[in-house]
N, C-alpha and C positions, 0 to 999 in steps of 0.2 A: 503494500500499500503506500510505502514512502516514495515509490517511483511513479505512482499514479497521479493524474491530475488532481487539482484540489476539489474539483466538482464530482469526483467519482464516489460511488457508493459500493458497498460490500454486500453481496447476495450469496446465499448458500442453500442447497437444496435439503439439507439435514438427512440423516442424522450426522452429527458432527463427529469427526475423528481427530487424528493428530495432525491433520493437513494445515490447520490454521491455528494461530495463536490466540490466547484469550484477549489480548489487546485488540486485535483486529475483529474477532467474532462479537466481542461485547462493546466495541468502541462506538464513537459518535457517528461514524459513516456506515455502521452496520444497519442493514434493513432486513435481517433474516427473519425476525418474527412477523413483520408485515407480510413478507413473501410467504410464509408458512400459512399465515391466516388466509391469504388469498387462495392458497392451494386447497385448503379445507373446503372453502365455498364451492370451488370447481369439483372436488371429489363428491361432495354432497349431491350436487346437480347430476353428476354422472350416475350416481346410485339411483336417484329418484327416476331418471330417465329409463334405467335398466328395469326398474320395477314397475314401469308403465304409469307413474304418478306425475309425470312431467312430459307433456306432448305439445 
């Protein structure tokens, strides 16, 4: 992240392993939890569609 532009953000698809440090994962530029929340809504919609509740 130290080489990235000032306007960059950090995203991660979870689960987290050893590939990223705590400073980056929990830092001010991290949007990991917002990304995870968006993914939950998409997964819920897919399940509703598969069960015929969303058409």
